[in-house]
N, CA and C of each residue as an Amber inpcrd file, in Angstrom:
protein
   156
 -23.4820000 -34.3320000  91.5640000 -22.9840000 -35.0560000  90.4040000
 -22.0710000 -36.1910000  90.8440000 -22.6380000 -37.1860000  91.3880000
 -21.8740000 -38.3290000  91.8320000 -21.4840000 -39.1810000  90.6380000
 -20.2130000 -39.5540000  90.5840000 -19.7480000 -40.4150000  89.5150000
 -19.4030000 -39.7020000  88.2220000 -19.4870000 -38.3900000  88.1970000
 -19.1580000 -37.6360000  86.9900000 -17.7010000 -37.2020000  87.0550000
 -16.9780000 -37.4390000  85.9950000 -15.5730000 -37.0550000  85.9690000
 -15.4460000 -35.5550000  85.7410000 -14.3070000 -34.9940000  86.1780000
 -14.0770000 -33.5560000  86.0400000 -14.0790000 -33.1190000  84.5800000
 -13.5380000 -33.9320000  83.7010000 -13.4990000 -33.5900000  82.2890000
 -14.8830000 -33.4220000  81.6910000 -15.8000000 -34.2840000  82.0870000
 -17.1710000 -34.1990000  81.5820000 -17.8550000 -32.9400000  82.0870000
 -17.6250000 -32.6200000  83.3630000 -18.2240000 -31.4070000  83.9250000
 -17.6570000 -30.1600000  83.2640000 -16.3420000 -30.1340000  83.0350000
 -15.7460000 -28.9490000  82.4190000 -16.1940000 -28.7960000  80.9640000
 -16.3720000 -29.9060000  80.2550000 -16.8640000 -29.8400000  78.8750000
 -18.2790000 -29.2810000  78.8400000 -19.1150000 -29.7070000  79.7730000
 -20.4770000 -29.1790000  79.8660000 -20.4360000 -27.6880000  80.1680000
 -19.5620000 -27.2760000  81.0890000 -19.4350000 -25.8740000  81.4790000
 -19.0210000 -25.0170000  80.2890000 -18.0570000 -25.4830000  79.5180000
 -17.5870000 -24.7360000  78.3460000 -18.7040000 -24.6180000  77.3120000
 -19.4270000 -25.6940000  77.0750000 -20.5400000 -25.6700000  76.1180000
 -21.6130000 -24.6970000  76.5610000 -21.9380000 -24.7220000  77.8410000
 -22.9360000 -23.8130000  78.3990000 -22.5020000 -22.3580000  78.2190000
 -21.2390000 -22.0580000  78.5140000 -20.7370000 -20.6960000  78.3520000
 -20.7720000 -20.2550000  76.8930000 -20.4110000 -21.1400000  75.9970000
 -20.4220000 -20.7900000  74.5730000 -21.8230000 -20.4650000  74.0940000
 -22.8060000 -21.1800000  74.6000000 -24.1880000 -20.8890000  74.2180000
 -24.6370000 -19.5390000  74.7600000 -24.2640000 -19.2260000  75.9920000
 -24.7060000 -17.9790000  76.6120000 -23.9210000 -16.7580000  76.1460000
 -22.6260000 -16.8680000  76.0890000 -21.7820000 -15.6950000  75.8730000
 -21.2110000 -15.5740000  74.4670000 -21.2620000 -16.6170000  73.7110000
 -20.6230000 -16.6080000  72.4030000 -19.2620000 -17.2710000  72.5130000
 -18.7990000 -17.8250000  71.4320000 -17.5940000 -18.6480000  71.4480000
 -16.3490000 -17.8970000  71.9120000 -16.1090000 -16.7110000  71.4010000
 -14.8690000 -16.0090000  71.7220000 -14.8290000 -15.5620000  73.1740000
 -15.9250000 -15.0290000  73.6690000 -15.9910000 -14.5680000  75.0520000
 -15.8420000 -15.7420000  76.0150000 -16.4940000 -16.8550000  75.7230000
 -16.4140000 -18.0460000  76.5780000 -14.9970000 -18.5990000  76.5970000
 -14.3550000 -18.6190000  75.4370000 -12.9870000 -19.1290000  75.3530000
 -12.0480000 -18.2910000  76.2100000 -12.1760000 -16.9800000  76.1240000
 -11.3480000 -16.0800000  76.9150000 -11.5920000 -16.2820000  78.4010000
 -12.8490000 -16.4190000  78.7960000 -13.1980000 -16.6110000  80.2030000
 -12.6310000 -17.9210000  80.7410000 -12.7750000 -19.0010000  79.9780000
 -12.2770000 -20.3040000  80.4310000 -10.7640000 -20.2900000  80.5380000
 -10.0800000 -19.6770000  79.5880000  -8.6230000 -19.5710000  79.6620000
  -8.2040000 -18.7890000  80.9060000  -8.9270000 -17.7160000  81.2290000
  -8.6260000 -16.9240000  82.4220000  -8.8060000 -17.7560000  83.6800000
  -9.9030000 -18.4790000  83.7760000 -10.1670000 -19.3170000  84.9510000
  -9.1210000 -20.4210000  85.0630000  -8.7880000 -21.0720000  83.9510000
  -7.7780000 -22.1360000  83.9850000  -6.4260000 -21.6060000  84.4190000
  -6.0400000 -20.4370000  83.9330000  -4.7630000 -19.8510000  84.3010000
  -4.7520000 -19.4350000  85.7600000  -5.8120000 -18.7990000  86.2160000
  -5.8930000 -18.3170000  87.5840000  -5.9020000 -19.4610000  88.5850000
  -6.6490000 -20.4970000  88.3060000  -6.8020000 -21.6070000  89.2480000
  -5.7570000 -22.7040000  89.0340000  -4.8800000 -22.5310000  88.0720000
  -3.8770000 -23.5430000  87.7220000  -4.5220000 -24.8850000  87.4010000
  -5.6090000 -24.8320000  86.6800000  -6.3200000 -26.0440000  86.2890000
  -6.1050000 -26.2440000  84.7950000  -5.5760000 -27.3910000  84.4510000
  -5.3420000 -27.6990000  83.0390000  -6.1960000 -28.8880000  82.6360000
  -7.5100000 -28.7280000  82.7090000  -8.4250000 -29.8090000  82.3810000
  -9.0090000 -29.6030000  80.9980000  -9.2210000 -28.3720000  80.6210000
  -9.9210000 -28.0630000  79.3890000  -8.9300000 -27.7430000  78.2780000
  -9.0470000 -28.4380000  77.1720000  -8.2760000 -28.1020000  75.9830000
  -9.2550000 -27.5490000  74.9620000  -9.1150000 -26.2890000  74.6480000
 -10.0270000 -25.6590000  73.7030000  -9.6060000 -25.9920000  72.2770000
 -10.5690000 -26.1490000  71.4140000 -10.2820000 -26.6010000  70.0550000
  -9.5640000 -25.5540000  69.2170000  -9.7090000 -24.2930000  69.5430000
  -9.0570000 -23.2700000  68.7290000  -7.5990000 -23.0590000  69.1150000
  -7.1720000 -23.6520000  70.2040000  -5.7860000 -23.5210000  70.6410000
  -5.1220000 -24.8760000  70.4600000  -4.0550000 -24.9010000  69.6800000
  -3.3710000 -26.1650000  69.4550000  -2.3290000 -26.3530000  70.5430000
  -2.4380000 -27.4730000  71.2360000  -1.4740000 -27.7710000  72.2930000
  -0.8910000 -29.1550000  72.0320000   0.3970000 -29.2440000  72.2080000
   1.0650000 -30.5180000  72.0090000   1.7220000 -30.8950000  73.3250000
   1.3750000 -32.0650000  73.8370000   2.0090000 -32.5550000  75.0560000
   2.8470000 -33.7650000  74.7090000   4.0200000 -33.7850000  75.2200000
   4.9310000 -34.9140000  74.9380000   5.3040000 -35.5860000  76.2230000
């Protein structure tokens, strides 16, 4: 994936997981991966986050 930004790849990954596992399971899995890897790239729509 040359030239693809990380945000685009993570959005595709989240969409793929939601299709396979269902929305709630995918959301939980992505939150776990983001927390474990200290990656804050994905903002899920069901979680409201405010950055200042």
